[in-house]
N, CA and C atoms of all chains as a GROMACS GRO file, in nm:
protein
  594
    1MET      N    1  -0.204   0.626  -0.017
    1MET     CA    2  -0.130   0.678   0.091
    1MET      C    3   0.002   0.737   0.051
    2HIS      N    4   0.038   0.821   0.127
    2HIS     CA    5   0.166   0.894   0.105
    2HIS      C    6   0.258   0.865   0.210
    3GLY      N    7   0.390   0.822   0.183
    3GLY     CA    8   0.482   0.799   0.291
    3GLY      C    9   0.608   0.880   0.264
    4LEU      N   10   0.669   0.899   0.374
    4LEU     CA   11   0.809   0.979   0.378
    4LEU      C   12   0.902   0.901   0.476
    5ILE      N   13   1.024   0.879   0.424
    5ILE     CA   14   1.136   0.820   0.504
    5ILE      C   15   1.244   0.924   0.502
    6GLY      N   16   1.297   0.974   0.606
    6GLY     CA   17   1.397   1.076   0.613
    6GLY      C   18   1.491   1.063   0.718
    7LYS      N   19   1.613   1.118   0.691
    7LYS     CA   20   1.724   1.110   0.800
    7LYS      C   21   1.760   1.246   0.815
    8ILE      N   22   1.747   1.295   0.920
    8ILE     CA   23   1.779   1.433   0.976
    8ILE      C   24   1.897   1.434   1.051
    9ARG      N   25   1.989   1.528   1.020
    9ARG     CA   26   2.117   1.546   1.087
    9ARG      C   27   2.103   1.666   1.152
   10SER      N   28   2.109   1.630   1.309
   10SER     CA   29   2.087   1.731   1.421
   10SER      C   30   2.239   1.786   1.433
   11ALA      N   31   2.247   1.913   1.492
   11ALA     CA   32   2.363   1.969   1.546
   11ALA      C   33   2.424   1.897   1.640
   12PRO      N   34   2.561   1.898   1.659
   12PRO     CA   35   2.620   1.816   1.769
   12PRO      C   36   2.570   1.849   1.893
   13GLY      N   37   2.533   1.739   1.973
   13GLY     CA   38   2.500   1.744   2.105
   13GLY      C   39   2.330   1.792   2.110
   14LYS      N   40   2.270   1.795   1.996
   14LYS     CA   41   2.130   1.862   2.008
   14LYS      C   42   2.030   1.744   1.967
   15ARG      N   43   2.077   1.622   1.958
   15ARG     CA   44   1.969   1.524   1.904
   15ARG      C   45   1.849   1.502   2.006
   16GLU      N   46   1.891   1.510   2.131
   16GLU     CA   47   1.768   1.474   2.233
   16GLU      C   48   1.681   1.584   2.228
   17GLU      N   49   1.727   1.704   2.224
   17GLU     CA   50   1.638   1.820   2.209
   17GLU      C   51   1.552   1.814   2.099
   18LEU      N   52   1.620   1.789   1.983
   18LEU     CA   53   1.528   1.767   1.867
   18LEU      C   54   1.421   1.670   1.851
   19LEU      N   55   1.475   1.545   1.905
   19LEU     CA   56   1.382   1.434   1.920
   19LEU      C   57   1.271   1.470   1.996
   20ASP      N   58   1.286   1.545   2.106
   20ASP     CA   59   1.164   1.590   2.207
   20ASP      C   60   1.075   1.684   2.129
   21ILE      N   61   1.124   1.772   2.037
   21ILE     CA   62   1.040   1.857   1.970
   21ILE      C   63   0.965   1.769   1.856
   22LEU      N   64   1.035   1.684   1.792
   22LEU     CA   65   0.958   1.598   1.690
   22LEU      C   66   0.852   1.521   1.761
   23LEU      N   67   0.884   1.457   1.880
   23LEU     CA   68   0.779   1.368   1.947
   23LEU      C   69   0.650   1.455   1.995
   24GLN      N   70   0.683   1.581   2.038
   24GLN     CA   71   0.568   1.665   2.087
   24GLN      C   72   0.493   1.710   1.971
   25ALA      N   73   0.550   1.737   1.852
   25ALA     CA   74   0.478   1.772   1.737
   25ALA      C   75   0.368   1.682   1.675
   26THR      N   76   0.410   1.545   1.698
   26THR     CA   77   0.327   1.433   1.641
   26THR      C   78   0.206   1.422   1.742
   27GLY      N   79   0.092   1.380   1.690
   27GLY     CA   80  -0.020   1.358   1.754
   27GLY      C   81  -0.137   1.334   1.650
   28SER      N   82  -0.258   1.410   1.685
   28SER     CA   83  -0.344   1.367   1.595
   28SER      C   84  -0.358   1.478   1.480
   29LEU      N   85  -0.261   1.485   1.404
   29LEU     CA   86  -0.277   1.590   1.296
   29LEU      C   87  -0.363   1.520   1.187
   30PRO      N   88  -0.457   1.614   1.124
   30PRO     CA   89  -0.546   1.557   1.017
   30PRO      C   90  -0.476   1.484   0.901
   31GLY      N   91  -0.511   1.361   0.894
   31GLY     CA   92  -0.453   1.287   0.774
   31GLY      C   93  -0.322   1.210   0.811
   32CYS      N   94  -0.275   1.229   0.923
   32CYS     CA   95  -0.148   1.158   0.972
   32CYS      C   96  -0.191   1.019   1.022
   33LEU      N   97  -0.121   0.921   0.946
   33LEU     CA   98  -0.173   0.782   1.003
   33LEU      C   99  -0.052   0.722   1.076
   34ASN      N  100   0.076   0.761   1.056
   34ASN     CA  101   0.195   0.709   1.120
   34ASN      C  102   0.294   0.804   1.120
   35TYR      N  103   0.369   0.819   1.229
   35TYR     CA  104   0.475   0.922   1.239
   35TYR      C  105   0.565   0.871   1.358
   36ILE      N  106   0.672   0.804   1.299
   36ILE     CA  107   0.766   0.752   1.399
   36ILE      C  108   0.904   0.810   1.397
   37VAL      N  109   0.969   0.842   1.527
   37VAL     CA  110   1.082   0.919   1.526
   37VAL      C  111   1.169   0.820   1.577
   38ALA      N  112   1.298   0.804   1.534
   38ALA     CA  113   1.396   0.704   1.590
   38ALA      C  114   1.540   0.762   1.603
   39ARG      N  115   1.617   0.726   1.700
   39ARG     CA  116   1.746   0.759   1.688
   39ARG      C  117   1.829   0.653   1.592
   40ASP      N  118   1.936   0.696   1.542
   40ASP     CA  119   2.021   0.607   1.450
   40ASP      C  120   2.122   0.556   1.568
   41PRO      N  121   2.136   0.428   1.592
   41PRO     CA  122   2.241   0.382   1.702
   41PRO      C  123   2.370   0.387   1.648
   42ALA      N  124   2.408   0.399   1.515
   42ALA     CA  125   2.528   0.400   1.467
   42ALA      C  126   2.582   0.538   1.426
   43ASP      N  127   2.505   0.642   1.462
   43ASP     CA  128   2.532   0.776   1.404
   43ASP      C  129   2.464   0.867   1.503
   44THR      N  130   2.550   0.919   1.591
   44THR     CA  131   2.499   1.001   1.726
   44THR      C  132   2.426   1.116   1.686
   45THR      N  133   2.432   1.184   1.561
   45THR     CA  134   2.357   1.305   1.536
   45THR      C  135   2.237   1.276   1.452
   46ALA      N  136   2.213   1.160   1.419
   46ALA     CA  137   2.110   1.128   1.322
   46ALA      C  138   1.977   1.081   1.381
   47ILE      N  139   1.870   1.125   1.316
   47ILE     CA  140   1.740   1.088   1.360
   47ILE      C  141   1.662   1.045   1.219
   48TRP      N  142   1.589   0.919   1.234
   48TRP     CA  143   1.514   0.895   1.120
   48TRP      C  144   1.368   0.908   1.154
   49VAL      N  145   1.300   0.960   1.073
   49VAL     CA  146   1.167   0.975   1.072
   49VAL      C  147   1.082   0.897   0.958
   50THR      N  148   0.978   0.839   0.992
   50THR     CA  149   0.908   0.753   0.911
   50THR      C  150   0.754   0.791   0.911
   51GLU      N  151   0.709   0.834   0.800
   51GLU     CA  152   0.567   0.901   0.816
   51GLU      C  153   0.466   0.841   0.698
   52VAL      N  154   0.338   0.819   0.756
   52VAL     CA  155   0.248   0.772   0.651
   52VAL      C  156   0.116   0.867   0.666
   53TRP      N  157   0.094   0.924   0.555
   53TRP     CA  158  -0.034   1.025   0.553
   53TRP      C  159  -0.140   0.969   0.453
   54VAL      N  160  -0.271   1.014   0.477
   54VAL     CA  161  -0.379   0.972   0.386
   54VAL      C  162  -0.324   1.013   0.243
   55ASP      N  163  -0.264   1.125   0.217
   55ASP     CA  164  -0.227   1.163   0.083
   55ASP      C  165  -0.133   1.280   0.100
   56ALA      N  166  -0.073   1.311  -0.028
   56ALA     CA  167   0.039   1.412  -0.013
   56ALA      C  168  -0.030   1.548   0.031
   57ALA      N  169  -0.145   1.574  -0.016
   57ALA     CA  170  -0.207   1.697   0.022
   57ALA      C  171  -0.226   1.715   0.176
   58SER      N  172  -0.268   1.604   0.247
   58SER     CA  173  -0.285   1.619   0.407
   58SER      C  174  -0.155   1.654   0.464
   59HIS      N  175  -0.035   1.579   0.405
   59HIS     CA  176   0.102   1.626   0.470
   59HIS      C  177   0.138   1.759   0.435
   60LYS      N  178   0.106   1.810   0.316
   60LYS     CA  179   0.148   1.944   0.284
   60LYS      C  180   0.065   2.037   0.373
   61ALA      N  181  -0.072   2.016   0.392
   61ALA     CA  182  -0.150   2.105   0.473
   61ALA      C  183  -0.101   2.110   0.620
   62SER      N  184  -0.034   2.006   0.674
   62SER     CA  185  -0.001   1.988   0.806
   62SER      C  186   0.117   2.084   0.839
   63LEU      N  187   0.183   2.114   0.715
   63LEU     CA  188   0.311   2.217   0.748
   63LEU      C  189   0.268   2.352   0.765
   64SER      N  190   0.134   2.394   0.741
   64SER     CA  191   0.084   2.524   0.768
   64SER      C  192   0.008   2.536   0.901
   65LEU      N  193  -0.022   2.421   0.962
   65LEU     CA  194  -0.080   2.420   1.102
   65LEU      C  195   0.008   2.501   1.211
   66PRO      N  196  -0.050   2.598   1.275
   66PRO     CA  197   0.005   2.669   1.386
   66PRO      C  198   0.109   2.585   1.462
   67GLU      N  199   0.058   2.473   1.517
   67GLU     CA  200   0.145   2.393   1.610
   67GLU      C  201   0.267   2.343   1.536
   68VAL      N  202   0.247   2.299   1.405
   68VAL     CA  203   0.360   2.265   1.331
   68VAL      C  204   0.459   2.357   1.292
   69GLN      N  205   0.399   2.484   1.262
   69GLN     CA  206   0.487   2.598   1.225
   69GLN      C  207   0.576   2.624   1.343
   70GLU      N  208   0.523   2.620   1.470
   70GLU     CA  209   0.597   2.648   1.585
   70GLU      C  210   0.698   2.542   1.618
   71ALA      N  211   0.674   2.417   1.601
   71ALA     CA  212   0.775   2.320   1.621
   71ALA      C  213   0.874   2.324   1.507
   72ILE      N  214   0.848   2.371   1.388
   72ILE     CA  215   0.967   2.391   1.290
   72ILE      C  216   1.040   2.493   1.336
   73ALA      N  217   0.976   2.609   1.372
   73ALA     CA  218   1.065   2.721   1.424
   73ALA      C  219   1.152   2.682   1.524
   74ARG      N  220   1.110   2.595   1.629
   74ARG     CA  221   1.207   2.559   1.732
   74ARG      C  222   1.289   2.461   1.696
   75ALA      N  223   1.279   2.366   1.594
   75ALA     CA  224   1.348   2.271   1.553
   75ALA      C  225   1.481   2.320   1.466
   76LYS      N  226   1.434   2.421   1.371
   76LYS     CA  227   1.525   2.460   1.279
   76LYS      C  228   1.675   2.476   1.326
   77PRO      N  229   1.688   2.563   1.424
   77PRO     CA  230   1.824   2.584   1.471
   77PRO      C  231   1.906   2.476   1.517
   78LEU      N  232   1.830   2.345   1.547
   78LEU     CA  233   1.890   2.231   1.582
   78LEU      C  234   1.937   2.134   1.463
   79ILE      N  235   1.879   2.173   1.349
   79ILE     CA  236   1.898   2.085   1.234
   79ILE      C  237   2.012   2.126   1.144
   80VAL      N  238   2.104   2.046   1.106
   80VAL     CA  239   2.207   2.070   1.018
   80VAL      C  240   2.179   2.055   0.869
   81GLY      N  241   2.092   1.943   0.863
   81GLY     CA  242   2.034   1.914   0.723
   81GLY      C  243   1.972   1.795   0.711
   82PHE      N  244   1.926   1.743   0.603
   82PHE     CA  245   1.871   1.628   0.561
   82PHE      C  246   1.961   1.527   0.470
   83ASP      N  247   2.000   1.422   0.535
   83ASP     CA  248   2.091   1.331   0.465
   83ASP      C  249   2.026   1.257   0.362
   84PHE      N  250   1.890   1.236   0.388
   84PHE     CA  251   1.827   1.142   0.296
   84PHE      C  252   1.669   1.177   0.311
   85GLN      N  253   1.606   1.163   0.212
   85GLN     CA  254   1.469   1.192   0.220
   85GLN      C  255   1.408   1.124   0.094
   86ILE      N  256   1.296   1.045   0.114
   86ILE     CA  257   1.240   0.974  -0.004
   86ILE      C  258   1.096   0.975   0.022
   87GLU      N  259   1.029   0.961  -0.080
   87GLU     CA  260   0.877   0.957  -0.090
   87GLU      C  261   0.843   0.803  -0.123
   88THR      N  262   0.746   0.750  -0.042
   88THR     CA  263   0.693   0.620  -0.081
   88THR      C  264   0.535   0.615  -0.100
   89GLU      N  265   0.505   0.504  -0.143
   89GLU     CA  266   0.363   0.494  -0.156
   89GLU      C  267   0.315   0.356  -0.072
   90PRO      N  268   0.296   0.381   0.061
   90PRO     CA  269   0.250   0.281   0.141
   90PRO      C  270   0.136   0.196   0.103
   91ALA      N  271   0.143   0.060   0.098
   91ALA     CA  272   0.036  -0.025   0.035
   91ALA      C  273  -0.036  -0.074   0.153
   92GLY      N  274   0.007  -0.090   0.272
   92GLY     CA  275  -0.060  -0.137   0.382
   92GLY      C  276   0.047  -0.208   0.488
   93GLY      N  277  -0.029  -0.284   0.578
   93GLY     CA  278   0.081  -0.333   0.685
   93GLY      C  279   0.000  -0.333   0.813
   94PHE      N  280   0.096  -0.341   0.917
   94PHE     CA  281   0.047  -0.359   1.057
   94PHE      C  282   0.071  -0.219   1.120
   95GLY      N  283  -0.038  -0.170   1.186
   95GLY     CA  284  -0.011  -0.058   1.279
   95GLY      C  285  -0.072   0.077   1.212
   96LEU      N  286  -0.133   0.055   1.086
   96LEU     CA  287  -0.209   0.156   1.026
   96LEU      C  288  -0.347   0.153   1.085
   97PRO      N  289  -0.414   0.271   1.102
   97PRO     CA  290  -0.551   0.273   1.140
   97PRO      C  291  -0.646   0.189   1.045
   98LYS      N  292  -0.731   0.108   1.104
   98LYS     CA  293  -0.835   0.035   1.026
   98LYS      C  294  -0.915   0.118   0.940
   99SER      N  295  -0.932   0.089   0.816
   99SER     CA  296  -1.001   0.170   0.722
   99SER      C  297  -1.146   0.133   0.709
  100MET      N  298   1.273   0.020   2.206
  100MET     CA  299   1.231  -0.039   2.085
  100MET      C  300   1.328  -0.067   1.980
  101HIS      N  301   1.304  -0.151   1.875
  101HIS     CA  302   1.387  -0.182   1.784
  101HIS      C  303   1.323  -0.151   1.643
  102GLY      N  304   1.396  -0.080   1.557
  102GLY     CA  305   1.350  -0.046   1.434
  102GLY      C  306   1.427  -0.101   1.308
  103LEU      N  307   1.367  -0.115   1.198
  103LEU     CA  308   1.424  -0.157   1.087
  103LEU      C  309   1.372  -0.069   0.966
  104ILE      N  310   1.460  -0.022   0.875
  104ILE     CA  311   1.415   0.043   0.753
  104ILE      C  312   1.503  -0.020   0.638
  105GLY      N  313   1.423  -0.084   0.545
  105GLY     CA  314   1.488  -0.163   0.443
  105GLY      C  315   1.422  -0.127   0.301
  106LYS      N  316   1.525  -0.138   0.204
  106LYS     CA  317   1.473  -0.140   0.077
  106LYS      C  318   1.504  -0.271   0.013
  107ILE      N  319   1.399  -0.322  -0.033
  107ILE     CA  320   1.417  -0.456  -0.103
  107ILE      C  321   1.397  -0.442  -0.248
  108ARG      N  322   1.486  -0.505  -0.316
  108ARG     CA  323   1.486  -0.511  -0.468
  108ARG      C  324   1.418  -0.626  -0.525
  109SER      N  325   1.300  -0.617  -0.574
  109SER     CA  326   1.238  -0.730  -0.632
  109SER      C  327   1.284  -0.780  -0.776
  110ALA      N  328   1.258  -0.869  -0.819
  110ALA     CA  329   1.287  -0.921  -0.944
  110ALA      C  330   1.185  -0.850  -1.046
  111PRO      N  331   1.243  -0.819  -1.172
  111PRO     CA  332   1.153  -0.751  -1.257
  111PRO      C  333   1.016  -0.794  -1.284
  112GLY      N  334   0.915  -0.714  -1.273
  112GLY     CA  335   0.780  -0.770  -1.288
  112GLY      C  336   0.728  -0.842  -1.173
  113LYS      N  337   0.802  -0.842  -1.060
  113LYS     CA  338   0.758  -0.924  -0.953
  113LYS      C  339   0.711  -0.852  -0.833
  114ARG      N  340   0.716  -0.710  -0.844
  114ARG     CA  341   0.694  -0.640  -0.713
  114ARG      C  342   0.548  -0.661  -0.649
  115GLU      N  343   0.457  -0.665  -0.734
  115GLU     CA  344   0.318  -0.674  -0.685
  115GLU      C  345   0.298  -0.808  -0.607
  116GLU      N  346   0.355  -0.899  -0.668
  116GLU     CA  347   0.346  -1.051  -0.602
  116GLU      C  348   0.422  -1.045  -0.461
  117LEU      N  349   0.531  -0.970  -0.463
  117LEU     CA  350   0.616  -0.966  -0.344
  117LEU      C  351   0.535  -0.886  -0.242
  118LEU      N  352   0.494  -0.778  -0.277
  118LEU     CA  353   0.409  -0.685  -0.190
  118LEU      C  354   0.310  -0.768  -0.132
  119ASP      N  355   0.220  -0.855  -0.197
  119ASP     CA  356   0.110  -0.924  -0.143
  119ASP      C  357   0.164  -1.021  -0.045
  120ILE      N  358   0.280  -1.082  -0.073
  120ILE     CA  359   0.340  -1.172   0.038
  120ILE      C  360   0.370  -1.105   0.171
  121LEU      N  361   0.434  -0.993   0.157
  121LEU     CA  362   0.478  -0.905   0.272
  121LEU      C  363   0.353  -0.865   0.337
  122LEU      N  364   0.250  -0.828   0.274
  122LEU     CA  365   0.124  -0.782   0.331
  122LEU      C  366   0.045  -0.885   0.407
  123GLN      N  367   0.060  -1.002   0.353
  123GLN     CA  368  -0.007  -1.114   0.420
  123GLN      C  369   0.064  -1.149   0.538
  124ALA      N  370   0.211  -1.149   0.535
  124ALA     CA  371   0.282  -1.197   0.641
  124ALA      C  372   0.278  -1.104   0.761
  125THR      N  373   0.222  -0.984   0.744
  125THR     CA  374   0.223  -0.890   0.879
  125THR      C  375   0.089  -0.924   0.934
  126GLY      N  376   0.081  -0.888   1.064
  126GLY     CA  377  -0.043  -0.912   1.131
  126GLY      C  378   0.000  -0.912   1.276
  127SER      N  379  -0.055  -0.984   1.368
  127SER     CA  380  -0.042  -0.985   1.505
  127SER      C  381   0.074  -1.076   1.547
  128LEU      N  382   0.195  -1.044   1.500
  128LEU     CA  383   0.317  -1.125   1.533
  128LEU      C  384   0.358  -1.080   1.670
  129PRO      N  385   0.392  -1.163   1.755
  129PRO     CA  386   0.433  -1.122   1.894
  129PRO      C  387   0.542  -1.013   1.894
  130GLY      N  388   0.526  -0.903   1.961
  130GLY     CA  389   0.628  -0.802   1.966
  130GLY      C  390   0.627  -0.694   1.865
  131CYS      N  391   0.552  -0.728   1.750
  131CYS     CA  392   0.554  -0.642   1.642
  131CYS      C  393   0.458  -0.517   1.659
  132LEU      N  394   0.511  -0.393   1.658
  132LEU     CA  395   0.443  -0.283   1.682
  132LEU      C  396   0.393  -0.199   1.560
  133ASN      N  397   0.479  -0.215   1.450
  133ASN     CA  398   0.451  -0.152   1.339
  133ASN      C  399   0.523  -0.218   1.216
  134TYR      N  400   0.458  -0.229   1.102
  134TYR     CA  401   0.525  -0.309   0.991
  134TYR      C  402   0.449  -0.237   0.864
  135ILE      N  403   0.514  -0.154   0.805
  135ILE     CA  404   0.444  -0.087   0.694
  135ILE      C  405   0.523  -0.115   0.560
  136VAL      N  406   0.450  -0.159   0.457
  136VAL     CA  407   0.525  -0.198   0.338
  136VAL      C  408   0.473  -0.101   0.235
  137ALA      N  409   0.573  -0.037   0.149
  137ALA     CA  410   0.542   0.055   0.060
  137ALA      C  411   0.617   0.040  -0.074
  138ARG      N  412   0.560   0.074  -0.182
  138ARG     CA  413   0.611   0.088  -0.324
  138ARG      C  414   0.702   0.202  -0.335
  139ASP      N  415   0.818   0.217  -0.404
  139ASP     CA  416   0.889   0.332  -0.426
  139ASP      C  417   0.846   0.386  -0.549
  140PRO      N  418   0.787   0.505  -0.560
  140PRO     CA  419   0.724   0.547  -0.673
  140PRO      C  420   0.815   0.588  -0.790
  141ALA      N  421   0.944   0.610  -0.753
  141ALA     CA  422   1.057   0.651  -0.845
  141ALA      C  423   1.146   0.527  -0.884
  142ASP      N  424   1.098   0.405  -0.852
  142ASP     CA  425   1.190   0.293  -0.871
  142ASP      C  426   1.103   0.168  -0.883
  143THR      N  427   1.055   0.128  -1.006
  143THR     CA  428   0.971   0.030  -1.007
  143THR      C  429   0.974  -0.102  -0.954
  144THR      N  430   1.099  -0.146  -0.929
  144THR     CA  431   1.113  -0.267  -0.872
  144THR      C  432   1.151  -0.275  -0.709
  145ALA      N  433   1.133  -0.158  -0.655
  145ALA     CA  434   1.177  -0.131  -0.501
  145ALA      C  435   1.058  -0.126  -0.419
  146ILE      N  436   1.080  -0.182  -0.311
  146ILE     CA  437   0.982  -0.184  -0.179
  146ILE      C  438   1.057  -0.148  -0.069
  147TRP      N  439   0.984  -0.047   0.000
  147TRP     CA  440   1.041  -0.011   0.140
  147TRP      C  441   0.958  -0.072   0.244
  148VAL      N  442   1.044  -0.129   0.349
  148VAL     CA  443   0.969  -0.180   0.470
  148VAL      C  444   1.014  -0.115   0.588
  149THR      N  445   0.932  -0.057   0.663
  149THR     CA  446   0.964  -0.004   0.802
  149THR      C  447   0.895  -0.078   0.899
  150GLU      N  448   0.982  -0.118   1.010
  150GLU     CA  449   0.920  -0.202   1.111
  150GLU      C  450   0.961  -0.140   1.252
  151VAL      N  451   0.870  -0.168   1.346
  151VAL     CA  452   0.903  -0.139   1.490
  151VAL      C  453   0.870  -0.258   1.555
  152TRP      N  454   0.971  -0.306   1.640
  152TRP     CA  455   0.941  -0.408   1.731
  152TRP      C  456   0.974  -0.375   1.884
  153VAL      N  457   0.913  -0.450   1.964
  153VAL     CA  458   0.951  -0.432   2.120
  153VAL      C  459   1.086  -0.431   2.141
  154ASP      N  460   1.153  -0.521   2.079
  154ASP     CA  461   1.300  -0.530   2.094
  154ASP      C  462   1.356  -0.617   1.988
  155ALA      N  463   1.484  -0.627   1.982
  155ALA     CA  464   1.564  -0.707   1.868
  155ALA      C  465   1.520  -0.845   1.870
  156ALA      N  466   1.511  -0.891   2.012
  156ALA     CA  467   1.484  -1.037   2.039
  156ALA      C  468   1.348  -1.081   1.980
  157SER      N  469   1.244  -1.003   1.982
  157SER     CA  470   1.109  -1.028   1.932
  157SER      C  471   1.114  -1.032   1.782
  158HIS      N  472   1.196  -0.945   1.714
  158HIS     CA  473   1.206  -0.952   1.571
  158HIS      C  474   1.277  -1.072   1.536
  159LYS      N  475   1.394  -1.112   1.599
  159LYS     CA  476   1.462  -1.232   1.563
  159LYS      C  477   1.380  -1.365   1.574
  160ALA      N  478   1.305  -1.363   1.692
  160ALA     CA  479   1.209  -1.474   1.726
  160ALA      C  480   1.103  -1.492   1.609
  161SER      N  481   1.058  -1.372   1.556
  161SER     CA  482   0.963  -1.376   1.457
  161SER      C  483   1.001  -1.469   1.342
  162LEU      N  484   1.117  -1.448   1.290
  162LEU     CA  485   1.173  -1.514   1.170
  162LEU      C  486   1.182  -1.660   1.179
  163SER      N  487   1.162  -1.720   1.307
  163SER     CA  488   1.133  -1.871   1.316
  163SER      C  489   0.989  -1.909   1.315
  164LEU      N  490   0.901  -1.809   1.327
  164LEU     CA  491   0.762  -1.847   1.340
  164LEU      C  492   0.721  -1.927   1.181
  165PRO      N  493   0.636  -2.038   1.189
  165PRO     CA  494   0.616  -2.116   1.085
  165PRO      C  495   0.560  -2.039   0.980
  166GLU      N  496   0.465  -1.929   1.017
  166GLU     CA  497   0.407  -1.834   0.914
  166GLU      C  498   0.502  -1.740   0.835
  167VAL      N  499   0.599  -1.713   0.913
  167VAL     CA  500   0.698  -1.622   0.863
  167VAL      C  501   0.802  -1.696   0.781
  168GLN      N  502   0.836  -1.817   0.819
  168GLN     CA  503   0.918  -1.900   0.746
  168GLN      C  504   0.857  -1.932   0.623
  169GLU      N  505   0.729  -1.959   0.614
  169GLU     CA  506   0.653  -2.004   0.494
  169GLU      C  507   0.649  -1.872   0.398
  170ALA      N  508   0.632  -1.746   0.443
  170ALA     CA  509   0.635  -1.633   0.363
  170ALA      C  510   0.774  -1.609   0.313
  171ILE      N  511   0.881  -1.621   0.398
  171ILE     CA  512   1.017  -1.618   0.345
  171ILE      C  513   1.036  -1.705   0.240
  172ALA      N  514   0.999  -1.817   0.241
  172ALA     CA  515   1.022  -1.934   0.128
  172ALA      C  516   0.951  -1.875  -0.004
  173ARG      N  517   0.844  -1.816   0.023
  173ARG     CA  518   0.755  -1.787  -0.103
  173ARG      C  519   0.818  -1.654  -0.164
  174ALA      N  520   0.866  -1.568  -0.072
  174ALA     CA  521   0.928  -1.442  -0.114
  174ALA      C  522   1.054  -1.453  -0.181
  175LYS      N  523   1.146  -1.538  -0.139
  175LYS     CA  524   1.283  -1.554  -0.167
  175LYS      C  525   1.295  -1.554  -0.316
  176PRO      N  526   1.241  -1.624  -0.402
  176PRO     CA  527   1.255  -1.640  -0.537
  176PRO      C  528   1.220  -1.488  -0.612
  177LEU      N  529   1.137  -1.409  -0.558
  177LEU     CA  530   1.107  -1.272  -0.595
  177LEU      C  531   1.201  -1.174  -0.569
  178ILE      N  532   1.288  -1.193  -0.485
  178ILE     CA  533   1.381  -1.089  -0.426
  178ILE      C  534   1.514  -1.094  -0.497
  179VAL      N  535   1.569  -0.976  -0.548
  179VAL     CA  536   1.702  -0.976  -0.609
  179VAL      C  537   1.801  -0.957  -0.508
  180GLY      N  538   1.775  -0.861  -0.403
  180GLY     CA  539   1.851  -0.827  -0.302
  180GLY      C  540   1.811  -0.710  -0.210
  181PHE      N  541   1.885  -0.669  -0.110
  181PHE     CA  542   1.850  -0.561  -0.031
  181PHE      C  543   1.928  -0.437  -0.055
  182ASP      N  544   1.881  -0.334  -0.119
  182ASP     CA  545   1.962  -0.221  -0.145
  182ASP      C  546   2.000  -0.147  -0.026
  183PHE      N  547   1.924  -0.159   0.079
  183PHE     CA  548   1.955  -0.074   0.194
  183PHE      C  549   1.876  -0.129   0.316
  184GLN      N  550   1.960  -0.142   0.429
  184GLN     CA  551   1.892  -0.189   0.562
  184GLN      C  552   1.957  -0.138   0.679
  185ILE      N  553   1.880  -0.063   0.756
  185ILE     CA  554   1.939  -0.001   0.860
  185ILE      C  555   1.855  -0.030   0.998
  186GLU      N  556   1.918  -0.036   1.115
  186GLU     CA  557   1.856  -0.048   1.238
  186GLU      C  558   1.846   0.086   1.298
  187THR      N  559   1.724   0.094   1.360
  187THR     CA  560   1.703   0.231   1.438
  187THR      C  561   1.660   0.191   1.574
  188GLU      N  562   1.651   0.302   1.646
  188GLU     CA  563   1.595   0.280   1.784
  188GLU      C  564   1.486   0.379   1.802
  189PRO      N  565   1.362   0.340   1.770
  189PRO     CA  566   1.256   0.433   1.773
  189PRO      C  567   1.220   0.482   1.907
  190ALA      N  568   1.194   0.613   1.920
  190ALA     CA  569   1.190   0.676   2.056
  190ALA      C  570   1.038   0.695   2.081
  191GLY      N  571   0.941   0.696   1.975
  191GLY     CA  572   0.802   0.713   1.998
  191GLY      C  573   0.746   0.781   1.874
  192GLY      N  574   0.624   0.846   1.893
  192GLY     CA  575   0.554   0.891   1.771
  192GLY      C  576   0.418   0.862   1.777
  193PHE      N  577   0.358   0.878   1.664
  193PHE     CA  578   0.197   0.852   1.651
  193PHE      C  579   0.180   0.720   1.570
  194GLY      N  580   0.103   0.637   1.621
  194GLY     CA  581   0.067   0.516   1.544
  194GLY      C  582   0.112   0.383   1.618
  195LEU      N  583   0.197   0.408   1.712
  195LEU     CA  584   0.231   0.303   1.784
  195LEU      C  585   0.140   0.252   1.897
  196PRO      N  586   0.123   0.140   1.938
  196PRO     CA  587   0.026   0.091   2.049
  196PRO      C  588   0.056   0.171   2.173
  197LYS      N  589  -0.055   0.205   2.245
  197LYS     CA  590  -0.028   0.283   2.365
  197LYS      C  591   0.024   0.186   2.458
  198SER      N  592   0.131   0.239   2.540
  198SER     CA  593   0.199   0.142   2.635
  198SER      C  594   0.133   0.164   2.761
   0.00000   0.00000   0.00000
C-alpha cells in the first residue's frame, strides 16, 4: 500500500471552501482505500489530508482523472502551499477495505 | 470527529515488532472509525499512526480498555519517543463508516 500525509495551507478565509472541494473530490476513485480530510484546530488555515492507495501507481493515475483534474483546478487558487508532505507504507489497521 | 496523526520512534531493530503490536491492538474499539499504521520508507525506525475517533472522549476511554492497556505495556519498551503528534478535526472523506 502507498500512503500520503499532507498539510495544506489554504488562503486566508478559504479553508471551508477548500475543504468542500476536497470532500467532493473523494469517493470511489480506483485504487483509493482511504482519504480523510481534517481541519487543524490549532491553525485556522491548515488542512490535513491522509490517504491510503493500493499502490503509488493508482495514486498517480488518479491525478489524471477528469473529476480530479477539475477539482485540482478549482482548489488551486485557494491553496497557498504545502507545509508538510510525506509518503508512508501503510501496513494495515482498522478502516481499510477487507482484502 | 477527533483525529490524531503521530510519528512514533521505535528502538533500533524493533520497528516490525512494534508494528505487529499496533496492528493487533486495532480492531473494533468503541468509537474508533479509522486506525492506520504505516512504515516510514525514508526513516527505518519510524512508524506513522493516523486515527479517527467519534470524539476525544472515546479515544481517551480506549486507553483504559484492558486489551489496550496490555498492548501499551508490550509496546512501551520498544518505543524511544514520539517525534510528532497532532490533533485534527476530521471533516469527512472516503473510508469512514457511513453515518
